[in-house]
C-alpha positions as CSV (number, residue, x, y, z in Angstrom):
1,X,44.0,18.8,-4.4
2,X,41.2,19.9,-1.8
3,X,38.5,17.7,-0.9
4,X,35.2,18.8,-1.7
5,X,33.1,20.1,1.5
6,X,30.6,17.4,3.2
7,X,27.3,19.3,2.2
8,X,25.6,18.1,5.4
9,X,28.4,19.2,7.5
10,X,26.4,22.0,9.5
11,X,23.4,20.0,10.2
12,X,25.7,16.4,10.9
13,X,27.4,19.3,13.4
14,X,23.7,20.4,15.2
15,X,22.6,17.0,15.5
16,X,25.6,15.0,16.3
17,X,27.0,17.8,18.5
18,X,25.2,20.6,19.6
19,X,21.8,19.0,20.3
20,X,23.3,16.0,21.8
21,X,22.8,16.0,25.3
22,X,25.9,13.1,25.2
23,X,27.9,15.9,23.5
24,X,27.0,19.3,24.9
25,X,25.4,20.7,27.9
26,X,21.5,21.7,26.0
27,X,20.5,23.3,29.0
28,X,23.1,26.2,28.6
29,X,21.5,26.9,24.7
30,X,19.5,30.2,25.0
31,X,16.4,30.9,23.7
32,X,17.6,33.6,21.5
33,X,20.3,31.0,20.4
34,X,17.6,28.5,19.6
35,X,15.8,31.1,17.2
36,X,19.0,31.7,15.7
37,X,19.4,28.0,14.9
38,X,15.7,27.9,13.8
39,X,16.0,30.7,11.5
40,X,19.5,28.9,10.1
41,X,17.4,25.4,9.8
42,X,15.0,26.9,6.8
43,X,17.7,28.2,4.9
44,X,19.9,25.4,5.2
45,X,16.6,23.2,3.6
46,X,16.2,25.3,0.7
47,X,20.5,25.1,0.3
48,X,20.6,21.5,0.6
49,X,17.7,20.9,-2.1
50,X,19.1,23.4,-4.6
51,X,22.7,22.0,-4.2
52,X,21.3,18.5,-4.6
53,X,19.5,19.5,-7.8
54,X,22.8,20.9,-9.2
55,X,24.9,18.0,-8.4
56,X,22.3,16.1,-9.9
57,X,22.0,18.0,-13.2
58,X,26.3,17.9,-13.6
59,X,26.3,14.6,-13.5
60,X,25.6,12.3,-16.7
61,X,26.2,8.6,-15.1
62,X,23.1,6.6,-14.0
63,X,25.0,4.9,-11.7
64,X,26.8,8.0,-10.2
65,X,23.3,9.7,-9.4
66,X,22.2,6.5,-7.9
67,X,25.1,6.5,-5.5
68,X,24.5,10.3,-4.8
69,X,20.9,10.2,-4.1
70,X,21.4,6.9,-1.7
71,X,24.3,8.6,0.5
72,X,22.0,11.6,1.0
73,X,19.1,9.0,2.0
74,X,21.3,7.1,4.2
75,X,22.8,10.3,5.6
76,X,19.3,11.8,6.6
77,X,18.2,8.5,8.3
78,X,21.4,8.5,10.4
79,X,20.4,12.4,11.2
80,X,16.7,11.4,12.0
81,X,17.7,8.4,14.7
82,X,20.1,11.0,16.2
83,X,17.2,13.8,16.5
84,X,14.9,11.2,18.0
85,X,17.6,9.9,20.7
86,X,18.2,13.5,21.4
87,X,14.5,14.3,22.1
88,X,14.6,11.6,24.4
89,X,17.8,12.4,26.6
90,X,16.6,16.3,26.9
91,X,14.6,17.0,29.7
92,X,11.1,18.0,28.9
93,X,11.2,21.2,30.8
94,X,14.0,22.3,28.0
95,X,11.3,23.7,26.0
96,X,13.4,25.8,23.8
97,X,15.5,22.9,22.8
98,X,12.6,20.5,22.5
99,X,10.7,22.7,20.4
100,X,14.1,22.9,18.1
101,X,14.1,19.4,17.9
102,X,10.8,19.3,16.6
103,X,11.4,22.1,13.7
104,X,14.7,20.0,13.1
105,X,12.7,16.8,12.7
106,X,10.2,18.7,10.4
107,X,13.2,20.2,8.1
108,X,14.7,16.8,7.7
109,X,11.4,14.8,6.7
110,X,11.3,17.8,4.2
111,X,14.6,16.7,2.7
112,X,13.5,12.9,2.9
113,X,10.2,14.0,0.8
114,X,12.2,15.9,-1.4
115,X,14.4,13.1,-2.0
116,X,11.5,10.6,-2.4
117,X,9.3,12.4,-5.0
118,X,12.0,14.1,-6.9
119,X,14.2,11.5,-7.1
120,X,12.0,8.0,-5.9
121,X,13.7,6.6,-9.2
122,X,17.2,6.3,-7.2
123,X,15.8,5.7,-3.8
124,X,15.2,2.0,-2.6
125,X,11.6,2.5,-2.3
126,X,11.1,-1.4,-1.3
127,X,13.6,-1.1,2.1
128,X,11.8,-1.5,5.1
129,X,11.1,1.6,7.1
130,X,13.2,2.5,10.1
131,X,10.9,2.8,13.1
132,X,12.2,6.5,13.8
133,X,11.3,7.3,10.1
134,X,8.1,6.1,10.5
135,X,7.5,7.8,13.9
136,X,8.1,11.3,12.1
137,X,6.1,10.3,9.1
138,X,3.0,9.3,11.5
139,X,3.1,12.7,13.2
140,X,2.9,14.9,10.0
141,X,0.3,12.9,8.6
142,X,-1.8,13.2,11.9
143,X,-1.4,17.1,11.6
144,X,-2.7,17.1,7.6
145,X,-5.1,14.4,8.5
146,X,-6.7,16.8,11.3
147,X,-6.7,19.5,8.5
148,X,-8.6,17.3,6.3
149,X,-11.3,16.1,8.8
150,X,-12.7,19.7,8.5
151,X,-12.6,20.2,4.9
152,X,-15.7,17.9,3.9
153,X,-17.1,16.1,6.7
154,X,-20.6,15.1,4.5
155,X,-18.4,13.5,1.8
156,X,-18.2,9.7,2.6
157,X,-15.1,9.4,0.2
158,X,-13.6,12.0,2.6
159,X,-14.5,10.3,5.7
160,X,-13.2,6.8,4.1
161,X,-10.0,8.4,3.4
162,X,-9.7,10.0,7.0
163,X,-10.3,6.9,8.7
164,X,-7.8,4.8,6.2
165,X,-5.0,7.3,7.2
166,X,-6.2,7.4,10.7
167,X,-5.8,3.6,11.0
168,X,-2.3,3.5,9.1
169,X,-0.7,5.7,11.7
170,X,-2.5,4.2,14.6
171,X,-2.4,0.5,14.2
172,X,0.1,-1.5,15.6
173,X,0.2,-4.0,12.8
174,X,-0.4,-3.9,8.8
175,X,-1.3,-6.4,6.2
176,X,2.0,-5.5,4.2
177,X,5.6,-4.4,4.8
178,X,6.0,-0.8,5.8
179,X,8.5,0.1,3.3
180,X,9.7,3.5,2.0
181,X,7.0,3.1,-1.0
182,X,3.9,2.9,1.0
183,X,5.0,5.9,3.1
184,X,5.6,7.7,-0.1
185,X,1.9,6.9,-1.1
186,X,0.5,8.3,1.6
187,X,2.4,11.5,1.4
188,X,1.5,11.9,-2.4
189,X,-2.3,11.2,-1.4
190,X,-2.2,13.8,1.7
191,X,-0.3,16.2,-0.4
192,X,-2.8,15.8,-3.1
193,X,-5.9,16.5,-1.0
194,X,-4.3,19.4,0.2
195,X,-4.4,20.9,-3.4
196,X,-8.4,20.1,-3.8
197,X,-10.6,23.0,-4.1
198,X,-13.1,22.2,-1.5
199,X,-15.4,24.8,-2.4
200,X,-15.3,24.3,-6.2
201,X,-18.3,21.7,-6.3
202,X,-17.8,20.9,-10.3
203,X,-20.0,19.1,-12.1
204,X,-17.5,17.0,-14.4
205,X,-17.9,13.4,-15.0
206,X,-15.4,12.6,-11.8
207,X,-14.8,14.9,-9.0
208,X,-11.3,16.4,-8.2
209,X,-11.1,13.8,-5.3
210,X,-11.9,10.9,-7.3
211,X,-9.2,12.3,-10.5
212,X,-7.0,11.7,-7.3
213,X,-7.6,8.7,-6.3
214,X,-7.8,7.0,-9.6
215,X,-4.6,8.6,-10.5
216,X,-3.1,6.9,-7.3
217,X,-4.5,3.7,-7.9
218,X,-6.4,4.0,-4.5
219,X,-7.9,0.4,-4.6
220,X,-9.7,0.3,-1.6
221,X,-12.8,-2.1,-2.1
222,X,-14.9,0.6,0.0
223,X,-14.0,3.3,-2.5
224,X,-14.7,1.2,-5.6
225,X,-17.8,0.2,-3.9
226,X,-18.7,4.2,-3.4
227,X,-17.5,5.0,-6.8
228,X,-19.7,1.9,-8.3
229,X,-22.4,3.3,-6.7
230,X,-22.2,7.0,-7.2
231,X,-22.1,6.3,-11.5
232,X,-25.2,3.5,-11.3
233,X,-27.1,6.1,-9.5
234,X,-26.1,8.9,-12.3
235,X,-27.0,6.5,-15.0
236,X,-30.4,5.2,-13.3
237,X,-31.7,8.5,-13.4
238,X,-32.3,7.9,-16.8
239,X,-35.5,6.1,-17.5
240,X,-35.2,4.8,-21.1
241,X,-32.7,1.8,-21.6
242,X,-30.8,3.6,-24.5
243,X,-30.7,6.5,-22.1
244,X,-28.6,4.6,-19.7
245,X,-26.5,2.9,-22.2
246,X,-25.5,6.1,-23.5
247,X,-24.6,7.8,-20.1
248,X,-22.8,4.6,-19.2
249,X,-20.6,4.4,-22.4
250,X,-20.1,8.4,-22.1
251,X,-19.0,7.5,-17.9
252,X,-16.8,4.7,-19.4
253,X,-14.9,6.9,-22.2
254,X,-14.5,9.4,-19.7
255,X,-12.9,7.2,-16.7
256,X,-10.5,5.7,-19.7
257,X,-9.0,9.2,-20.4
258,X,-8.2,10.2,-16.6
259,X,-4.6,10.1,-16.0
260,X,-3.0,7.1,-14.1
261,X,0.7,7.3,-12.3
262,X,2.8,4.5,-12.8
263,X,3.6,2.0,-10.2
264,X,1.3,3.3,-7.4
265,X,-1.1,1.2,-5.7
266,X,-2.2,1.6,-1.9
267,X,-3.1,-2.1,-1.2
268,X,-0.1,-4.2,-3.0
269,X,-1.9,-7.2,-2.0
270,X,-5.1,-6.4,-3.9
271,X,-6.4,-6.2,-7.6
272,X,-5.7,-2.8,-9.1
273,X,-8.6,0.0,-9.3
274,X,-8.8,0.0,-12.9
275,X,-9.1,-4.0,-13.1
276,X,-12.1,-3.9,-11.0
277,X,-13.6,-0.6,-12.3
278,X,-13.1,-1.7,-15.5
279,X,-15.1,-5.2,-15.1
280,X,-17.9,-3.3,-13.8
281,X,-18.1,-1.3,-16.5
282,X,-18.1,-4.0,-19.0
283,X,-20.9,-5.8,-16.7
284,X,-23.1,-2.9,-16.8
285,X,-22.8,-2.4,-20.3
286,X,-23.5,-6.3,-21.3
287,X,-26.4,-5.9,-18.6
288,X,-28.2,-2.8,-20.3
289,X,-27.2,-4.6,-23.9
290,X,-29.7,-7.3,-23.0
291,X,-32.0,-4.8,-21.4
292,X,-31.8,-3.0,-24.8
293,X,-32.5,-6.1,-26.9
294,X,-35.7,-7.0,-24.7
295,X,-37.1,-3.5,-25.5
296,X,-36.6,-4.0,-29.1
297,X,-37.8,-7.6,-29.6
298,X,-41.7,-7.2,-29.1
299,X,-41.3,-4.6,-31.9
300,X,-40.3,-7.2,-34.2
301,X,-43.5,-9.3,-34.3
302,X,-43.8,-13.3,-34.5
303,X,-42.3,-15.6,-37.1
304,X,-45.7,-16.1,-38.8
305,X,-45.9,-19.9,-37.5
306,X,-47.2,-18.8,-33.5
307,X,-44.0,-20.0,-32.6
308,X,-42.1,-17.5,-30.5
309,X,-38.0,-17.5,-31.3
310,X,-35.2,-17.3,-28.6
311,X,-33.6,-14.4,-29.4
312,X,-29.9,-14.9,-29.6
313,X,-27.6,-14.2,-26.4
314,X,-24.8,-12.1,-28.0
315,X,-21.2,-11.6,-26.2
316,X,-20.3,-7.9,-25.9
317,X,-16.6,-7.5,-27.1
318,X,-15.1,-4.1,-26.2
319,X,-12.5,-4.3,-29.5
320,X,-14.0,-2.9,-32.8
321,X,-15.5,-5.2,-35.7
322,X,-12.1,-5.2,-37.2
323,X,-9.5,-5.9,-34.8
324,X,-11.8,-8.7,-33.5
325,X,-11.8,-9.9,-37.6
326,X,-7.8,-9.7,-37.1
327,X,-7.6,-12.0,-33.8
328,X,-10.2,-14.4,-35.3
329,X,-8.3,-14.8,-38.7
330,X,-5.2,-15.3,-36.9
331,X,-6.9,-18.1,-35.1
332,X,-8.1,-19.9,-38.1
333,X,-4.9,-19.5,-39.8
334,X,-2.6,-20.9,-37.0
335,X,-5.7,-23.8,-37.3
336,X,-6.2,-23.0,-33.2
337,X,-9.8,-22.9,-34.2
338,X,-10.9,-25.2,-36.8
339,X,-13.5,-24.8,-39.4
340,X,-14.6,-25.6,-43.3
341,X,-13.3,-22.4,-44.1
342,X,-12.7,-18.6,-42.8
343,X,-16.3,-17.8,-44.3
344,X,-17.8,-20.4,-42.5
345,X,-16.1,-19.7,-39.4
346,X,-17.0,-16.1,-39.6
347,X,-20.9,-17.0,-40.5
348,X,-20.9,-19.2,-37.3
349,X,-19.4,-16.4,-34.8
350,X,-20.6,-13.4,-36.1
351,X,-24.1,-13.5,-35.3
352,X,-23.4,-14.2,-31.4
353,X,-20.5,-11.1,-31.1
354,X,-21.4,-7.2,-30.4
355,X,-19.8,-4.2,-29.8
356,X,-20.4,-1.5,-27.6
357,X,-21.2,0.4,-30.8
358,X,-23.0,-2.0,-33.0
359,X,-25.5,-4.7,-32.1
360,X,-25.6,-7.0,-35.3
361,X,-22.1,-7.7,-37.1
362,X,-22.1,-8.7,-40.7
363,X,-20.1,-12.0,-41.4
364,X,-19.1,-10.2,-44.8
365,X,-17.8,-7.0,-43.5
366,X,-16.0,-8.9,-40.7
367,X,-14.3,-11.2,-43.5
368,X,-13.4,-8.4,-45.5
369,X,-11.4,-6.4,-42.3
370,X,-9.4,-9.2,-41.6
371,X,-7.9,-9.2,-45.1
372,X,-7.3,-5.6,-45.4
373,X,-6.6,-4.2,-41.5
374,X,-5.5,-0.5,-40.8
375,X,-2.2,-0.1,-38.9
376,X,-4.0,1.3,-35.9
377,X,-6.6,-1.8,-35.6
378,X,-3.4,-4.0,-35.9
379,X,-1.6,-2.5,-33.0
380,X,-4.4,-2.6,-31.1
381,X,-5.2,-6.0,-31.5
382,X,-1.3,-6.9,-30.7
383,X,-1.8,-4.9,-27.6
384,X,-4.8,-6.9,-26.3
385,X,-3.1,-10.2,-27.0
386,X,0.0,-9.0,-25.1
387,X,-2.2,-7.9,-22.2
388,X,-3.9,-11.8,-22.3
389,X,0.0,-12.7,-22.4
390,X,0.4,-10.9,-19.0
391,X,-2.7,-11.7,-17.5
392,X,-2.0,-15.3,-18.0
393,X,1.0,-15.4,-16.7
394,X,-0.1,-14.1,-13.1
395,X,-2.5,-17.4,-12.9
């Protein structure tokens, strides 16, 4: 039975022999031959991408797909390393060959991107980067960063991105391990930035740039400060607390409805963007709730005995009354919190609770909802408790 042809045979021969100064007199390669090779390179890159997709599609077993992608990835790293060595061994004045090596690096890089983005599930993204691979990545990013600088120089977030990525490719050390996952993040970021229509000044709640950075969990402290400052400025355009609250809740809803890509994070050692921004929204909502109570209080008049009563300080909960009632009933049933009765429990706690949409909660309504929950409220209560469990595990 005839063995299947090695898919990377042409590329392998080109890198390991044809352009290898230790195996071939590369100075004998003419300009015309170099141009022919360059033309073939583009075709070969497209052919390999199509072949890999076909091979993966024809395989049913996950472990076989995993092995196939890892083999391609390892082979490309070997070709990349040899291409860098070829560059170093080739005389600088051999311009056609040096240009050919650059084109080869670009095509190898394109194949890497294809594997790591299309089949990231099968690539060991947490492995440390080979130095040569990182060198190629830095060259690619530098070209794209230079283009980005011309897009929106007056945008403080763009300036932050340019500085962040420039530091990434120029810094001699980094606060985290340089893995394939880190490089994949910056690749996705720069590719997303290239798709933004900078001439389109849309009036949506969040800009195209903010959509991208929230999607990729760009958890830079400076970006989070810029984002919350912008949102605060938008909210504070309104004079009345009730209008500010309405705008803030509108932003909060819009923010929560944005898409997120799983397992993405700029800085693996810092808190997620959603955690920080979500906390900011919660604190701002609580602050405006207090201001609203201060506005309403003078209209309520005195108590009739000349003594001014201090208003109850309420705790804002983002859950609905129905969902809170379920959780509180469970703590009472399990005797985690003990009271004379469930009615007494709700009468004691309800005056000190509020939701973003309900200032005063009725103990009777809370008790009623605790015994006749809807399935959706039951699921949200369970998911909330599961999130609390996961958070406690992190402590």
